[in-house]
C-alpha positions as CSV (number, residue, x, y, z in Angstrom):
1,M,-38.3,-1.3,21.3
2,S,-36.8,2.1,21.9
3,E,-35.1,4.2,19.8
4,P,-30.9,4.2,19.7
5,T,-29.8,7.0,21.7
6,W,-28.3,9.2,18.7
7,A,-31.6,9.6,17.0
8,E,-33.4,12.4,16.7
9,P,-36.6,13.4,15.7
10,T,-37.1,14.0,12.1
11,P,-39.3,17.0,10.6
12,A,-42.1,16.2,8.4
13,G,-41.2,16.1,5.1
14,A,-37.6,15.4,5.6
15,T,-35.1,12.9,4.8
16,P,-34.3,10.9,7.9
17,A,-30.5,11.1,8.7
18,G,-28.5,8.0,8.8
19,P,-26.3,6.8,11.7
20,P,-23.3,9.3,12.6
21,A,-20.1,8.6,11.3
22,A,-18.9,7.0,14.3
23,L,-21.4,4.1,14.2
24,D,-21.3,3.6,10.6
25,P,-19.6,0.6,9.6
26,H,-18.4,1.9,6.3
27,H,-17.0,5.4,6.9
28,H,-13.3,4.2,7.1
29,A,-10.8,3.9,4.3
30,D,-9.4,0.6,3.4
31,V,-6.0,0.7,5.0
32,S,-5.3,-3.3,4.4
33,G,-2.8,-2.4,1.8
34,G,-3.8,-5.5,-0.5
35,R,-4.4,-3.3,-3.7
36,L,-3.5,0.4,-2.5
37,R,0.4,-0.3,-1.5
38,P,1.4,-1.9,-4.8
39,A,-0.2,0.7,-6.8
40,V,1.2,3.6,-4.8
41,F,4.6,1.9,-4.5
42,G,4.8,1.0,-8.1
43,A,3.9,4.5,-9.4
44,M,6.5,6.0,-6.9
45,D,9.2,3.6,-7.7
46,G,8.7,4.2,-11.4
47,L,8.8,7.8,-11.1
48,V,11.7,8.3,-8.7
49,T,13.6,5.4,-10.9
50,N,13.5,6.8,-14.2
51,I,13.8,10.4,-13.0
52,A,17.2,9.4,-11.5
53,L,18.2,7.5,-14.2
54,I,17.6,10.0,-17.2
55,A,19.3,12.8,-14.9
56,G,22.3,10.3,-14.4
57,V,22.5,9.5,-17.9
58,G,22.1,13.1,-18.9
59,G,24.1,14.4,-16.7
60,G,26.9,12.3,-18.2
61,G,26.3,14.0,-21.5
62,I,24.6,11.4,-23.2
63,G,22.5,12.0,-26.3
64,S,18.6,12.3,-26.3
65,R,18.4,9.2,-28.3
66,T,20.3,7.0,-25.8
67,I,18.3,8.6,-23.0
68,V,15.1,7.3,-24.4
69,L,16.6,4.1,-24.9
70,T,17.9,4.0,-21.3
71,G,14.9,5.1,-20.0
72,F,12.6,2.4,-21.6
73,A,14.9,-0.3,-20.8
74,G,14.7,0.9,-17.0
75,L,10.9,1.1,-17.6
76,V,10.8,-2.5,-18.6
77,A,13.1,-3.7,-16.4
78,G,11.7,-2.1,-13.3
79,A,8.4,-2.9,-14.1
80,V,9.2,-6.7,-14.3
81,S,11.5,-6.3,-11.2
82,M,8.3,-4.7,-9.6
83,G,5.9,-7.4,-10.5
84,L,8.0,-10.5,-9.8
85,G,9.0,-9.1,-6.6
86,E,5.5,-8.0,-5.2
87,Y,4.0,-11.5,-6.3
88,T,7.0,-13.3,-4.3
89,S,6.3,-11.0,-1.3
90,V,2.2,-11.3,-1.2
91,R,2.6,-15.1,-2.0
92,T,5.3,-15.9,0.8
93,Q,3.3,-13.5,3.3
94,N,0.0,-15.5,2.3
95,E,1.7,-19.2,2.9
96,Q,3.1,-18.0,6.1
97,V,-0.4,-17.0,7.1
98,A,-1.7,-20.1,6.0
99,A,0.6,-22.0,8.0
100,E,0.1,-20.1,11.2
101,V,-3.9,-20.6,10.6
102,A,-3.4,-24.1,9.8
103,K,-1.5,-24.2,13.2
104,E,-4.3,-22.2,14.9
105,R,-6.8,-24.9,13.6
106,R,-4.9,-27.9,15.0
107,E,-4.9,-26.4,18.6
108,L,-8.5,-25.8,18.2
109,E,-9.3,-29.3,17.5
110,H,-7.0,-30.8,20.1
111,N,-7.2,-28.3,22.9
112,P,-10.4,-26.2,22.4
113,D,-10.5,-25.5,26.5
114,V,-6.9,-24.4,26.4
115,E,-7.6,-22.2,23.4
116,A,-10.6,-20.9,24.9
117,A,-8.8,-20.0,28.0
118,E,-6.2,-18.1,26.1
119,L,-8.6,-16.3,23.9
120,A,-10.8,-15.3,27.5
121,A,-7.5,-14.2,29.0
122,L,-7.0,-11.7,26.2
123,W,-10.3,-10.0,26.5
124,V,-9.8,-9.8,30.2
125,G,-6.5,-8.3,29.6
126,R,-8.6,-5.6,27.6
127,G,-11.2,-4.8,30.5
128,L,-13.9,-7.5,30.0
129,P,-15.1,-9.2,33.1
130,A,-13.4,-12.7,33.6
131,A,-16.8,-14.7,33.4
132,L,-18.3,-12.8,30.4
133,A,-14.9,-13.0,28.6
134,R,-15.0,-17.0,29.3
135,Q,-18.9,-17.2,28.5
136,V,-18.3,-15.9,24.8
137,A,-15.2,-17.7,24.6
138,D,-16.9,-21.1,25.4
139,T,-19.8,-20.0,23.2
140,L,-17.7,-19.1,20.1
141,A,-16.0,-22.6,20.4
142,R,-19.3,-23.9,19.4
143,N,-18.7,-22.8,15.7
144,P,-15.3,-24.1,14.8
145,E,-14.7,-21.7,11.8
146,E,-15.7,-18.8,13.5
147,A,-13.5,-19.5,16.7
148,L,-10.9,-20.2,14.3
149,K,-11.4,-16.6,12.4
150,V,-11.6,-14.9,15.7
151,H,-8.7,-16.3,17.5
152,A,-6.7,-15.6,14.3
153,Q,-7.4,-12.1,14.6
154,E,-6.9,-11.5,18.5
155,E,-3.8,-13.8,18.7
156,L,-2.0,-13.4,15.2
157,G,-3.6,-10.1,14.0
158,I,-4.9,-11.3,10.7
159,N,-8.0,-12.5,9.2
160,P,-7.9,-15.9,7.5
161,H,-10.3,-15.1,4.7
162,D,-9.0,-11.4,3.8
163,V,-5.5,-11.9,2.3
164,P,-4.3,-10.2,-0.8
165,S,-3.8,-11.5,-4.2
166,P,-0.6,-11.9,-5.4
167,W,-1.3,-12.0,-9.3
168,A,-3.3,-8.4,-8.2
169,A,-0.4,-7.2,-6.4
170,A,2.2,-8.1,-9.5
171,V,-0.1,-6.6,-12.0
172,L,-0.7,-3.3,-10.0
173,S,3.1,-3.1,-9.4
174,F,3.9,-3.8,-13.0
175,V,1.3,-1.2,-14.7
176,F,1.6,1.4,-12.2
177,F,5.5,1.3,-12.2
178,S,5.4,1.6,-16.4
179,L,2.9,4.6,-15.9
180,G,5.4,6.2,-13.5
181,A,8.5,5.7,-15.2
182,L,7.0,7.0,-18.5
183,V,6.4,10.2,-17.2
184,P,9.9,11.7,-17.2
185,L,10.2,10.5,-21.0
186,L,7.1,12.1,-22.2
187,P,9.3,15.1,-23.2
188,Y,11.9,13.4,-24.9
189,V,8.9,10.8,-26.9
190,A,7.3,14.3,-28.0
191,G,10.6,15.4,-29.7
192,S,12.5,17.3,-26.9
193,T,16.4,17.2,-26.2
194,E,16.2,19.2,-23.0
195,L,17.0,17.3,-19.7
196,W,15.9,20.2,-17.6
197,L,12.2,19.5,-19.2
198,S,12.3,15.9,-18.7
199,I,13.0,16.6,-15.0
200,V,10.2,19.3,-14.4
201,V,7.7,17.1,-15.9
202,G,8.8,14.1,-13.5
203,G,8.6,16.6,-10.6
204,V,5.0,17.5,-11.5
205,G,4.5,13.8,-11.7
206,L,5.8,13.1,-8.3
207,F,3.9,15.9,-6.6
208,V,0.7,14.7,-8.1
209,A,1.3,11.3,-7.2
210,G,2.1,12.3,-3.6
211,A,-0.7,14.4,-3.3
212,L,-2.8,11.6,-4.2
213,T,-1.9,9.5,-1.6
214,A,-3.1,12.1,0.9
215,R,-6.9,10.9,0.1
216,F,-5.9,7.9,2.2
217,T,-4.1,9.6,5.1
218,N,-4.7,12.6,7.4
219,R,-1.9,14.7,5.4
220,T,-2.7,17.8,3.5
221,W,-2.3,17.4,-0.3
222,W,0.1,19.9,-0.4
223,S,2.6,18.4,2.1
224,S,2.5,14.5,0.7
225,G,3.1,16.1,-2.7
226,L,5.8,18.1,-1.5
227,R,7.5,15.6,0.5
228,Q,7.7,13.4,-2.4
229,L,8.6,15.8,-4.8
230,I,11.8,17.0,-2.6
231,L,12.6,13.0,-2.3
232,G,12.5,12.3,-5.8
233,L,14.6,15.6,-6.5
234,L,17.1,14.6,-4.1
235,A,17.7,11.1,-5.8
236,A,17.9,12.8,-9.3
237,G,20.4,15.2,-7.9
238,L,22.4,12.7,-6.6
239,T,22.5,10.5,-9.8
240,Y,23.1,13.6,-11.9
241,L,26.1,14.6,-9.9
242,I,27.6,10.9,-10.3
243,G,26.5,10.9,-14.2
244,R,28.6,14.3,-14.2
245,L,31.8,13.1,-12.2
246,I,31.8,9.9,-14.5
247,G,30.9,11.6,-18.0
248,V,34.0,14.1,-16.9
249,G,36.2,11.4,-16.1
250,I,35.6,9.1,-19.0
251,G,36.0,12.3,-21.6
């Protein structure tokens, strides 16, 4: 058997090199979003929500004790809302996927030739020779479960055996929202009564959270962090101004 074209002779005593990244099936990051999305969005939402909430009530002239109470109320309410929202969203998405897969299964059982022709046509449209595309589709049809998986991936863009867990999404959203929302409250919990310190600590949290997401993207860590910091501070600034206007009006 001939060696793969990418292999090169290994010097004596040296450790053989593995396949290049282009041929390594494990070099891609997990972009399915099953766990990353609820964790990232939970933390971001927790930070932005509570920074803005604290800035709003603080701008209205509320005392630090009330700010802490408001902040923790926002933490609990937001975390529960995020958890329930993620559970409902992912559960609904999974049910929709299951319904579409069941429909595809019925079509494969009752019209296997038509489905094979559709699959072959998709591959022909991507440049595969017609005869080869039909031969592969017909061969695949002999394995119903594998055929279902391939048809779902090619026609629907989904993998029926790889769907996110609604419970995992709910728990991750709840936990990470709570952690994010706790950050701007830390100065008050430590005894500070200064609103600006809470905003600064929350801003650091926003930058760090944004920078961490760069690990999963092609953006630089500082640009991702700066983007999240700017967006969060804009939200905090807007609610602060509203709080000031309402506080002055009430006073």
